C-alpha positions in Angstrom: 91.1 -105.0 6.6 93.3 -107.9 7.3 94.3 -111.4 5.6 91.3 -113.2 7.5 89.1 -111.2 5.1 90.7 -112.3 2.0 91.0 -115.7 3.2 87.2 -116.0 4.0 86.5 -114.6 0.5 88.8 -117.3 -1.2 87.9 -120.2 1.1 84.7 -119.7 2.8 85.0 -122.8 4.7 88.1 -121.4 6.5 86.0 -119.1 8.4 82.3 -119.6 7.7 80.9 -117.0 10.2 83.2 -114.5 8.8 82.3 -115.4 5.4 78.6 -115.0 6.2 79.2 -111.8 8.1 81.2 -110.3 5.0 78.2 -111.1 2.7 76.3 -108.6 4.7 78.9 -105.7 4.8 78.7 -103.1 2.3 81.5 -100.8 3.0 84.1 -99.7 5.5 84.5 -96.3 7.3 87.7 -95.0 9.0 87.1 -92.7 12.0 90.0 -90.9 13.5 90.1 -87.9 15.9 90.6 -85.0 13.5 91.0 -82.6 16.4 94.4 -84.0 17.2 97.2 -82.5 15.3 98.4 -84.3 12.2 101.6 -82.4 11.0 101.8 -84.2 7.6 103.4 -82.0 5.3 104.7 -84.2 2.3 107.6 -83.4 0.0 109.8 -85.4 -2.2 111.7 -86.5 0.7 109.0 -87.8 2.6 108.9 -91.7 3.0 106.3 -93.5 0.8 103.6 -95.4 2.9 105.5 -98.7 2.0 108.7 -97.3 3.4 107.3 -96.0 6.7 109.9 -97.0 9.5 109.3 -94.4 12.3 108.1 -95.6 15.7 105.5 -92.7 15.5 102.2 -93.4 14.0 102.2 -92.5 10.4 100.0 -89.8 9.0 96.1 -90.3 8.5 96.6 -90.4 4.8 98.9 -93.5 5.0 96.4 -95.3 6.9 93.7 -94.5 4.3 96.2 -95.5 1.7 96.6 -99.0 3.3 92.8 -99.3 4.0 92.1 -98.4 0.2 94.8 -100.9 -1.0 93.7 -103.8 0.9 90.0 -103.4 0.2 90.8 -103.1 -3.4 92.8 -106.5 -3.1 89.9 -108.2 -1.4 87.3 -106.7 -3.8 89.0 -108.2 -6.8 88.9 -111.7 -5.2 85.3 -111.1 -4.2 84.2 -109.8 -7.6 86.0 -112.9 -9.4 83.8 -115.2 -7.1 80.6 -113.2 -7.7 80.6 -112.0 -3.9 79.4 -108.6 -2.8 82.3 -105.9 -3.0 83.0 -103.2 -0.4 82.9 -99.5 -0.5 85.4 -97.3 1.0 84.0 -94.4 2.7 86.2 -92.8 5.4 85.0 -90.2 7.7 87.0 -86.9 7.0 87.1 -83.3 6.6 85.2 -82.0 9.6 87.9 -80.7 11.8 91.3 -82.1 10.8 94.1 -81.3 8.4 93.3 -80.6 5.0 95.4 -83.6 4.1 92.9 -85.8 5.7 90.0 -84.4 3.3 92.2 -84.5 0.1 93.5 -88.0 0.8 89.9 -89.5 1.4 88.8 -87.5 -1.9 91.3 -89.4 -4.0 91.2 -92.7 -2.5 87.5 -93.2 -1.6 84.3 -94.1 -3.2 82.4 -91.5 -0.9 83.5 -89.4 2.0 81.3 -89.7 5.3 
């Protein structure tokens, strides 16, 4: 979910093809290789997603948070304009850390 999605929602003439495509999209999924270890034990000293500065990839739950937040912003704009909104239905819980499933449960509309 990026700025182009928001721009195409606010100003359809800025990217007419993307605007038409988004009118047919119903939701977004997040697929990760859950078999890879994700050692994301959070505590009071863990950086919040907006303060992640490590050169390593952030935990899966941080990706989910940013997807959720960006979809929510785009959805508010689209709803105000009478356009369809998007569901957030990440793929989670089959093989990975329990944190993946918990984060998905807290942020998502459904879990795939």
